[in-house]
C-alpha positions in Angstrom: -163.8 90.0 -102.1 -161.8 88.1 -99.5 -163.2 86.4 -96.5 -161.0 86.0 -93.4 -161.6 83.7 -90.4 -159.3 83.7 -87.4 -158.8 80.8 -85.0 -156.5 79.6 -82.3 -157.2 82.1 -79.6 -157.7 81.1 -76.0 -156.6 81.5 -72.4 -153.0 80.9 -71.6 -150.7 81.6 -68.7 -147.9 84.1 -68.9 -144.9 82.6 -70.6 -147.0 80.3 -72.6 -147.6 80.1 -76.4 -150.4 80.2 -78.9 -150.6 80.0 -82.6 -153.2 82.0 -84.4 -154.4 81.1 -87.9 -156.2 83.2 -90.5 -157.9 81.2 -93.2 -158.7 83.1 -96.4 -161.2 82.4 -99.1 -162.3 84.4 -102.2 -159.8 86.2 -104.3 -156.3 84.8 -104.8 -154.7 84.9 -101.3 -151.2 85.1 -102.6 -151.8 88.5 -104.2 -152.4 90.1 -100.8 -150.1 91.5 -98.1 -151.4 90.3 -94.8 -151.3 91.7 -91.3 -152.2 91.0 -87.7 -153.7 93.7 -85.5 -155.0 93.6 -81.9 -157.3 95.6 -79.7 -157.3 95.5 -76.0 -160.3 96.6 -73.8 -160.5 100.4 -73.7 -157.6 100.8 -76.2 -157.3 101.6 -79.9 -156.5 98.9 -82.4 -152.8 98.5 -82.9 -150.5 96.9 -85.4 -148.8 93.7 -84.5 -147.2 92.2 -87.5 -147.3 92.1 -91.3 -146.1 89.9 -94.1 -145.7 90.6 -97.8 -147.6 88.6 -100.5 -144.7 86.2 -101.0 -143.7 85.9 -97.4 -140.2 87.4 -98.0 -140.7 90.5 -96.0 -142.1 90.8 -92.5 -142.5 93.6 -90.0 -143.3 93.6 -86.3 -144.2 96.2 -83.7 -141.4 96.6 -81.2 -143.3 95.0 -78.3 -143.6 91.6 -80.0 -140.2 91.4 -81.7 -138.4 88.2 -80.7 -141.6 86.7 -79.3 -144.0 86.6 -82.2 -143.5 85.1 -85.7 -145.7 85.8 -88.7 -145.8 83.4 -91.6 -148.0 82.3 -94.4 -148.7 79.3 -96.6 -150.1 80.4 -99.9 -150.9 76.9 -100.9 -153.2 76.6 -98.0 -154.5 80.2 -98.1 -153.6 80.6 -94.5 -151.6 83.0 -92.4 -150.2 82.3 -89.0 -149.0 84.2 -85.9 -146.9 82.1 -83.6 -146.9 83.8 -80.2 -144.3 82.7 -77.6 -143.4 84.1 -74.2 -146.9 85.6 -73.9 -147.4 88.4 -71.4 -150.6 89.7 -69.8 -150.3 92.9 -71.9 -150.7 90.8 -75.0 -154.4 90.2 -74.0 -156.6 91.5 -76.8 -158.8 90.5 -79.6 -156.5 89.7 -82.6 -157.6 90.5 -86.1 -156.2 89.4 -89.4 -156.3 91.7 -92.4 -155.6 91.5 -96.1 -154.5 94.4 -98.3 -154.0 94.7 -102.1 -151.0 97.0 -101.7 -147.6 96.5 -100.3 -146.8 95.4 -96.7 -148.2 98.0 -94.3 -148.4 98.8 -90.6 -151.5 100.9 -90.6 -155.1 99.6 -90.7 -156.3 101.9 -93.5 -154.0 100.1 -95.9 -156.0 96.9 -95.5 -159.1 96.1 -97.4 -160.5 93.1 -95.7 -160.8 92.1 -92.0 -161.7 89.0 -90.0 -164.0 88.9 -87.0 -161.2 88.5 -84.5 -160.2 85.9 -82.0 -159.7 86.5 -78.3 -156.4 86.0 -76.6 -156.2 86.2 -72.9 -153.0 85.8 -71.0 -153.2 85.3 -67.2 -150.5 86.4 -64.8 
């Protein structure tokens, strides 16, 4: 069992930055591929970014490429999402997820989920 807790969300103006954190406890964090997903009001959950267990491989959805950076510190059992040049369309609840398989972009590949943190970008 892995417990995930997100933090770092908040209200920011367009063009601003936020850094989300996902703290993990339970089973060995470094064995899991990790991902960030988001869900905006009235929309389905969508993939944002993913990182392999060792951090060597990353993947991003097209809309955040060049603006968001996913990273992890296995010594601290923590994953991060640095979000720069934020846009109003980035407004959503952001969820982190852990999966025992390889890096993945679909939610069904992940076994554990956090409760989410709200990100609101004002225009």
